[in-house]
C-alpha positions as CSV (number, residue, x, y, z in Angstrom):
1,M,-52.5,-68.2,173.8
2,N,-52.1,-63.9,173.5
3,K,-53.2,-62.3,176.5
4,T,-55.3,-59.2,175.6
5,N,-54.0,-55.5,176.6
6,A,-57.3,-55.8,179.0
7,E,-55.9,-59.3,180.3
8,F,-52.4,-57.7,181.3
9,V,-54.3,-54.8,183.2
10,S,-56.6,-56.9,184.8
11,R,-54.2,-59.2,186.1
12,I,-52.5,-56.1,187.4
13,A,-54.9,-53.9,188.6
14,G,-55.9,-57.0,191.4
15,D,-52.6,-57.5,192.4
16,L,-52.3,-53.9,193.0
17,K,-55.8,-53.8,195.3
18,A,-54.3,-56.0,197.7
19,I,-51.0,-53.9,197.9
20,T,-51.8,-50.5,197.9
21,K,-55.8,-50.8,199.0
22,D,-56.7,-47.6,196.6
23,G,-59.3,-48.0,194.1
24,R,-58.4,-45.3,192.0
25,I,-56.2,-47.4,189.5
26,S,-55.9,-45.9,186.2
27,R,-56.1,-48.8,183.6
28,R,-54.1,-46.8,180.6
29,L,-51.0,-45.6,183.4
30,V,-51.0,-49.4,184.1
31,L,-51.0,-50.3,180.9
32,S,-48.2,-47.7,179.5
33,I,-46.3,-48.2,182.3
34,G,-46.6,-52.8,181.0
35,Q,-45.5,-51.4,177.6
36,D,-42.4,-49.3,178.6
37,K,-41.7,-52.5,180.3
38,A,-42.1,-54.8,177.7
39,R,-40.4,-52.5,175.1
40,F,-37.2,-52.2,177.0
41,L,-36.8,-55.7,177.2
42,M,-37.4,-56.2,173.6
43,S,-34.8,-53.7,172.7
44,Q,-32.0,-55.8,174.4
45,K,-33.2,-59.2,172.8
46,L,-33.3,-57.0,169.5
47,D,-29.5,-56.4,170.0
48,E,-28.8,-59.8,170.6
49,M,-30.6,-60.8,167.7
50,T,-32.6,-62.8,169.6
51,L,-36.1,-61.6,169.3
52,F,-36.8,-62.7,165.8
53,R,-37.5,-66.7,166.8
54,E,-40.0,-65.0,169.3
55,D,-43.5,-66.5,167.6
56,G,-45.7,-64.7,166.6
57,L,-43.8,-61.2,167.4
58,I,-43.4,-60.5,163.9
59,K,-46.5,-58.6,162.5
60,T,-47.4,-58.1,159.0
61,I,-48.8,-53.9,158.3
62,P,-50.1,-54.1,154.6
63,C,-50.9,-51.1,152.4
64,F,-48.7,-48.9,153.7
65,E,-49.2,-45.6,151.5
66,M,-46.2,-43.0,150.3
67,E,-46.4,-40.6,148.6
68,N,-44.2,-38.6,146.6
69,V,-42.3,-35.5,147.8
70,P,-39.9,-32.8,145.6
71,V,-36.7,-33.8,146.7
72,I,-35.5,-30.2,148.3
73,E,-38.8,-29.9,150.9
74,C,-37.8,-33.2,152.7
75,D,-35.1,-34.0,155.2
76,L,-33.0,-35.7,152.6
77,V,-31.9,-33.1,150.3
78,D,-28.0,-34.6,150.5
79,I,-28.4,-37.0,147.8
80,P,-26.3,-37.6,145.1
81,N,-28.2,-38.6,142.0
82,C,-31.6,-39.6,143.4
83,K,-34.7,-38.7,141.3
84,S,-37.7,-39.5,143.1
85,I,-38.6,-39.5,147.1
86,M,-41.7,-41.0,148.0
87,K,-42.3,-40.8,151.9
88,S,-45.5,-43.1,154.0
89,K,-48.1,-40.9,154.8
90,N,-48.8,-41.8,158.5
91,K,-45.9,-42.5,160.6
92,I,-44.3,-45.9,161.0
93,P,-45.7,-47.5,164.0
94,D,-44.2,-47.5,167.0
95,G,-41.4,-50.4,167.1
96,L,-37.7,-51.1,167.7
97,F,-34.5,-49.7,167.4
98,G,-31.7,-50.9,168.5
99,K,-28.1,-50.6,168.4
100,N,-27.7,-53.8,165.2
101,G,-31.0,-51.8,163.1
102,S,-34.6,-51.8,163.3
103,G,-37.7,-53.8,164.7
104,I,-38.5,-54.0,160.5
105,I,-37.9,-57.1,159.2
106,Y,-39.0,-56.1,155.6
107,V,-40.6,-54.0,153.0
108,F,-41.8,-54.8,149.9
109,S,-43.5,-53.9,147.2
110,L,-47.6,-54.5,147.3
111,D,-47.1,-57.3,144.2
112,N,-44.2,-58.8,146.3
113,S,-41.6,-57.3,142.8
114,I,-39.3,-55.3,144.7
115,R,-37.8,-55.3,147.8
116,F,-36.9,-52.6,149.7
117,D,-33.5,-52.5,151.8
118,Y,-32.4,-51.0,155.0
119,A,-29.7,-48.5,154.2
120,S,-28.3,-45.2,156.3
121,L,-28.3,-42.2,154.5
122,R,-24.2,-42.7,154.8
123,K,-24.3,-46.2,153.4
124,Y,-26.9,-44.6,150.6
125,R,-24.5,-41.7,150.0
126,N,-21.8,-44.3,149.8
127,I,-23.9,-46.6,147.0
128,Q,-24.4,-44.1,144.5
129,D,-20.9,-43.1,144.3
130,I,-20.0,-46.1,143.2
131,R,-20.0,-45.7,139.2
132,Y,-19.5,-49.6,138.1
133,T,-22.0,-51.2,140.5
134,R,-23.6,-53.2,138.4
135,K,-27.4,-53.3,140.4
136,K,-27.4,-51.1,143.1
137,G,-31.3,-52.4,144.4
138,Q,-34.1,-50.6,146.3
139,Y,-33.6,-48.9,149.2
140,Y,-35.7,-47.5,152.1
141,T,-34.5,-45.4,155.4
142,I,-36.1,-43.6,158.6
143,Q,-35.9,-40.2,159.3
144,N,-38.4,-38.4,162.3
145,G,-40.5,-41.7,162.4
146,Y,-41.4,-41.7,158.6
147,L,-40.6,-43.9,155.8
148,Y,-38.9,-43.1,153.1
149,L,-37.9,-44.9,149.3
150,L,-35.5,-43.8,147.8
151,D,-35.1,-43.2,144.4
152,S,-38.4,-44.7,143.8
153,E,-42.4,-43.8,142.6
154,V,-43.9,-47.3,144.0
155,E,-47.0,-45.9,145.9
156,I,-47.6,-48.4,148.6
157,V,-46.1,-51.4,150.5
158,S,-46.2,-54.3,152.6
159,M,-43.9,-54.1,155.7
160,Q,-43.1,-57.0,158.5
161,M,-41.8,-55.8,161.9
162,I,-41.9,-55.9,165.1
163,V,-45.2,-53.4,166.2
164,L,-45.1,-52.1,170.0
165,K,-48.7,-51.4,169.9
166,S,-51.3,-53.8,168.4
167,E,-53.9,-51.2,167.7
168,Q,-51.3,-49.2,165.7
169,I,-51.5,-51.6,162.5
170,A,-55.2,-50.5,161.8
171,E,-54.5,-47.2,162.4
172,V,-51.6,-47.2,159.5
173,S,-52.7,-49.8,157.3
174,G,-54.8,-48.5,154.0
175,C,-57.0,-51.8,153.9
176,A,-57.8,-52.4,157.3
177,S,-61.5,-52.9,157.4
178,E,-63.7,-50.2,159.2
179,E,-64.6,-53.6,162.0
180,E,-60.4,-53.6,162.9
181,R,-60.3,-50.2,162.9
182,C,-62.9,-49.5,165.8
183,K,-61.9,-52.7,167.8
184,S,-61.2,-51.2,171.4
185,N,-57.9,-50.9,172.3
186,W,-58.7,-53.1,175.2
187,E,-59.7,-56.0,172.9
188,R,-56.2,-55.7,170.8
189,E,-53.0,-58.1,171.7
190,F,-50.7,-56.9,174.4
191,I,-47.2,-57.3,172.9
192,C,-44.8,-59.2,174.4
193,P,-43.1,-63.2,174.5
194,D,-44.5,-64.9,176.1
195,R,-41.5,-65.7,178.0
196,F,-41.1,-61.7,179.2
197,Y,-44.8,-61.7,180.5
198,D,-44.7,-63.0,183.7
199,L,-41.6,-60.4,184.5
200,V,-43.4,-57.7,183.0
201,V,-46.4,-58.5,185.5
202,R,-43.4,-58.3,188.1
203,D,-42.0,-55.1,187.0
204,T,-45.0,-52.9,186.6
205,L,-46.7,-53.9,189.0
206,T,-43.4,-53.0,191.7
207,E,-43.0,-49.2,189.7
208,L,-47.4,-48.7,190.7
209,A,-46.5,-50.0,193.9
210,N,-44.0,-47.7,194.4
211,I,-46.6,-44.7,192.7
212,Y,-49.4,-45.6,195.2
213,R,-47.8,-46.0,198.2
214,T,-46.1,-42.4,197.7
215,S,-49.8,-41.0,196.8
216,I,-51.6,-42.4,199.8
217,E,-48.1,-40.9,201.5
218,D,-49.2,-38.1,200.1
219,S,-52.6,-38.1,200.6
220,N,-51.6,-37.3,204.6
221,P,-48.9,-34.2,204.9
222,N,-50.1,-33.2,208.2
223,L,-50.1,-36.8,209.7
224,D,-46.3,-37.4,211.9
225,P,-44.2,-40.4,210.8
226,N,-46.2,-42.6,213.2
227,Q,-49.4,-41.8,211.7
228,K,-48.4,-42.0,208.4
229,G,-47.2,-44.9,209.2
230,K,-50.2,-46.7,210.5
231,T,-52.3,-45.3,207.6
232,T,-50.7,-46.8,205.2
233,A,-50.1,-50.1,206.1
């Protein structure tokens, strides 16, 4: 069963109190560090192309809304023969972007009639320069965190991708229910493959233990080294 953010933080906080005896543990700091540790491990496996086999890791983002932008006003001005560009109204949720591509699995129009494939701007220019291609296809690219549909007028898409912060799905989906939007972040899933979970817990605990030990030592700047050692033991 998937762990929630609250469950992850509770486990870390319980172990951390036994180590530091510090009652002022920031839940947000614990969660932030844990998410960074999970991101790092997943990014490595993304480059190895083994991450997509993990159960429950790929999330669907329905009703991701796009809007038409004048070509001259967007970041993609140097595209030959491009008549229309659609830009997402919201930034893409935090995902994985490795050496071999992104954590986005697919982008489809809302009725699934059009599939968009990823293309860097360089690749797309090369495609457009090929005069005798029978079918050039439909493409998307990513710039500054936004999704762009190239030479398209599709207004709503669905995406499947590896999302790092589960709350962002409801934030960017145009068809998320009010109940889903209002759900507490602590009730939401902590995104991490099961096989990495204990390792993420260990690494998060190690980093936080070092932070809180330093904090305790710094709170006693006038003590000599021997007294400090007794105080923080």
